[in-house]
C-alpha positions in Angstrom: -12.4 -8.4 -5.2 -14.8 -5.8 -3.7 -14.3 -2.1 -3.3 -13.7 -0.9 0.3 -12.7 -4.4 1.4 -9.3 -4.9 3.2 -6.8 -7.4 1.7 -3.4 -8.6 2.8 -0.5 -8.5 0.4 -0.7 -12.3 0.1 -4.4 -12.2 -0.9 -3.6 -9.6 -3.5 -0.9 -11.8 -5.0 -3.1 -14.9 -4.9 -5.5 -13.1 -7.2 -2.8 -12.9 -9.9 -2.4 -9.1 -9.6 1.0 -7.7 -10.6 2.2 -4.5 -9.0 2.9 -1.5 -11.2 5.3 1.1 -9.9 3.8 4.6 -10.4 4.9 8.1 -9.5 2.8 10.8 -7.8 0.1 8.4 -6.5 0.0 7.5 -2.8 -1.3 4.1 -3.5 -0.3 0.6 -4.6 -1.3 0.0 -8.2 -1.8 -3.6 -9.5 -2.7 -4.8 -13.0 -4.6 -7.9 -14.0 -5.7 -8.4 -17.6 -7.6 -5.3 -18.6 -8.2 -3.9 -15.1 -6.2 -1.6 -12.9 -6.7 -1.9 -9.1 -5.8 0.9 -6.6 -5.1 0.0 -3.0 -4.7 2.4 -0.1 -2.1 1.2 2.5 -3.5 0.9 6.0 -1.7 1.2 9.3 -0.5 -2.3 9.1 2.1 -2.6 6.4 0.6 -5.7 4.9 -3.1 -4.6 4.8 -4.6 -2.6 1.9 -8.0 -1.2 1.2 -9.2 -1.6 -2.4 -10.7 1.8 -3.4 -10.9 1.8 -7.2 -10.9 -0.5 -10.2 -10.6 1.0 -13.7 -10.0 -0.1 -17.2 -6.3 -0.4 -18.1 -6.8 1.7 -21.2 -8.2 4.6 -19.1 -5.2 4.4 -16.8 -2.6 4.7 -19.5 -4.3 7.6 -21.3 
């Protein structure tokens, strides 16, 4: 997956990403192994722009 690319909900799920419910962040957060993916919802409800990928350990600190 590439930063600033647009993905559908189906494409995100096909990558094996698991959604993590979070508070105080206006984004969808998905986990996969040791990485955390942040997606910004776009106008269409099933389209999301990937804007950041960080290490899982950094996210939970």
